Structure formats: C-alpha cells, structure tokens
N, C-alpha and C positions, 0 to 999 in steps of 0.2 A: 333882284339887286343889289348885295351885298359883290354878288358878283361878278357884275358887273365895275362896281369903284373898284376891284382887288385887280383888275385888267387896265384902266383905265390907269390905276398906280404903276401898276406894272411899265404899259408903255409910256408910262410918262420918267419915269426910271429909267429906261432902256434909249431913249430920245437924247435922254442927259448921261447915261454912262459914253456912248457916241462923239454927242459935241466933246466930251473932253478927252479919251484917244482917238483923236488925227493922226496926230503921231504916226507915219510908219517905218513899217519898223522890215525887215530883210531873216525869216525865216529859213535855213537850209535843211534838206532828209532828203540822206545819200550825194546822190548829185545833183540834184537839185537843187531850186535857189527863186525863192518867191518875196513877194514887194506889195502885201500891204497893209491900211489903217488896221494900229494894232485894236480896236471895238473890233475890228472885222474875227482875226484869227483869233482874242478873245471868246467872242462868240461862236464860232468854228469850232472849238475845242472844247463848247460846253456841249454844244450841241451832238458831240461824239461822243459824249460822256452820256449823256440820255442817251442816244443811242444803245448804246453796247450792255448800260446799266438795263438797258428795257430786257431786252436779246439776252441776258445773262438771268433775269427772271423769270425769260418764258420755262425756264428748264425743259429741253424738250428729251433732258434721259429718263422724265420718271415712267416710271414701267402700269400697265397698265391695272395691274391690281391696284395700284396709289390710286389712280383715274374714278376706277372704279369704288375704293371702298373712303374719298373724295363723294361723287355722287349722292354714297347710303347715308356720310353723315348730315349733308344736306339735306336733301329726304326729309331726317328723322327730327332735323332741328324745325324745319317747314309746321309738319304733324306736331310738334307742339308747341308751335305759335301759336299753330288753330286752335289744338287742345284750349292750351289755357285762356285765350279769349274767352 
C-alpha cells in the first residue's frame, strides 16, 4: 500500500516537473545539435546517470574467490538464522 502511494506521488511530481519545463533548449555535442524540451533533456540525463551507476555497481571484475567467499558467508548467515529460531 505504501509503495503504491509513493509511486503515485512520484508520478505527480514528474508530471508537475514536465509541465513546468516545456521550454526548448539546444544541446550541442561535437558536431551534433539537438533541440528538445528541458524536461526531456533532464530526465534523459537522470536515466543515463542511473544506468551508469547500475553498471558500476555490477563490478564484473570480482575474482572467483570473492564470489565464493560471499556465497559461503551468505550460507553461514542462513545457518545462524535457522539455529536462532
């Protein structure tokens, strides 16, 4: 229930943000130029940041030993939880 309320609030804020930022702006990158509403540029920048943050969080350079140690640690935590019940 709380999650649904938060989603509705987020949608409302996004709509208000989009309505208030309808001015078109020109963005230039190297030889390219694009003209879009400010809200779309800002939301696209936010999405790009989220994707980059997610990709950095994946950390594909973990060694097999680190992954194995984490699995062992997780299984030990589960055993402790079962014993404490």
